[in-house]
N, C-alpha and C positions, 0 to 999 in steps of 0.2 A: 504493500500500499503507500510505503514510502517514496517508491521509485517514482510512481506515476505524479506524485506532487513535485518532485524536483524536476522531472521533465517538464512538467506543465510549467513550473516556476521558470525554468530556462527558456521556454516559449514566449510567457508572457511577460517577465521582469525586462522592462526596457528603460532605458534612462529618459524619464519624462522630466519636463520642466516642474521645477518645484516652485510654487507660488506661496508668498508669504502674506497673510492677511490678519485682519482683526475680526472676532465674532462680534457681530452687532445684534444678533437675534438668537438666542438659545431657551431650551425649554417649552417653546411652544409647540413644536412638533416631535415626534418620537423619532429619534435616530437621525435627527436633521438639524442643522445650525446654518444660519445664515452668514457668509464671511465677506467682508469687504476688503479687495485688494486693490491696492493703488496702481495707478496707471498714469501715462501721459498720452496725449494726443498733439500731432504736430499740425499747426495751421500754417499752411503753405502761403497765406496772403499777407499774414503778419511775421511770418518766418519765426514762430514762436511754439514752444511747448506750452499747453495747458492741461491742469490736471483733469484726468478721465477715469474716476474709480469704476471698478466693475464688481457686482455683487454676485456670488455663487451660492446656490444651495448645495450643501457638502454633507456627505454621508458619516455620521457620527455612531460607530456600531454600539458602543458601550454607554452612550449618552454621559460621557465624561467633560464635555466642554461647558463652560460659562461664559458669561457675557464679558465682554474685554478681553478674553485670551488672545494671546498672538501666537497663530499656529501656521505650520507647513501644510499645504494641501496639495495633493497630484491629481492629476486627470486618472480615473479609474474605469470600471465598466459602469455602464449606465446602471444605476440602481433603480430609478424610477423616470418618469417622464421629464422631470426637471433636474434631477440629480445627477450629475456626471463627475464630480469629484469626490475625493475621500480624504479625510485626515491622515497625515503621515505621522505627526508628533507635535507635542505643544511646545512653543518656544519660551512663552512666559506665561505665568497665569496673570489674569485680569484683576479680578476682585473675589473676596471671600476665600474660598475653600483652597488650600495648597494642592499643588499637583499630586503630592503623596496620599492625599487623603481621598482621591477621586478613583474611579475604575481605570485601568490602564488603556491606552489606545493601542489597539492590537498591530502588530508590525505586518510589513507586506508578505512574510511568509506565512504567517498564522492566518491572513485573510485569505491567500492563496488556498492553503489547507483547507479553510473551512468551505471556500467555493468549490473546490475539488470534491469535498465529502458532500455537498449538498448535488453536485453533478452526478455522483455515483448512487446516492440515494433515487435520484430521479430516473437515471438509466433502470435501476433495480424496479421501481415502479412500473416503468413502461414494460419492461420485460414480463413483470408478474401480469400485468393486464392483458398484454398479447398471449401469454400463454392461458390464461382464463378463457378469452375469447375463443382460441384455437380449441381448447377442451370443450367449451360449450357448443362450437360446431360439430365437432365429431360426436358429442352426445346426442345432438339433434339428429344426425345422420343414423348414429345407432338406433335411436329411438323410432326412426321411419323404417329402417330394416326390419327391426323387431315387430313393428306393427302390421308390416307387408307379410313378414312369414308367418305370424298369428293367424291373418286372413287366408292365407294359403293353407295352414294346416286345418283350419276348420273347414274349409271348403273342401279338401281332400278327405277329411273324417265324414263329412256329410255324404260326398259321394259313395264311400266306401260302406255307408250306412253305421258309423260307430258314433256313440253317444259320448261328448267330450264334456258333458255338464259338470257341474260343481262336485260330485261324488269322488273325485280322485283322477280325473284324466289328467290333470297338471298343466294342460294348455290354458285353460282359462278362457281369456279373450272377451270378445264382445258376444259371441255366441253363448259361451258359458253364463254370463252375467243375463242374458235374456231368459235362458233356461232356468237358471235359479231364480229369476225374478217371477217365472211362470210357476214355478212348483210352491212357492211361499204362499201365495193366496188361495189355494186348494185346502 
């Protein structure tokens, strides 16, 4: 199990641009914080840079970030429609609780291992579901064959003049049920 994680980690781990920002909203959404990342925009007419901060919704798996924290974020896999970044580590605490008193921020290897475990669970569920559908199809076919052979057996027994009623014929079937139903009211 350890080898697929390391192989996946080798494929997935790439050098992404690490962004630093400040948490401007925390605790309002589960496992999500809003981080403002500073930036500048060039105005070609004035030949001057102007501040142009961006805000990102960031995945915080353990709800460990608080308002005012300075954090490092990296682009990760898409967690939801608007979350495309994940917390890499806390650079400096903002307010209140020190970093040691919070839930730890998972490392990239831990996140990859968790993602791989979720993927394996999903694959197992899919294969189990496929096996169930295959078995159900085979059971349906077997029931149809059984029904057909019972009809053939009842027809041959009727042609030979043998009574296959409820007294021990063993075949049962629809014919046996009709005869047993006829016998009870008399």
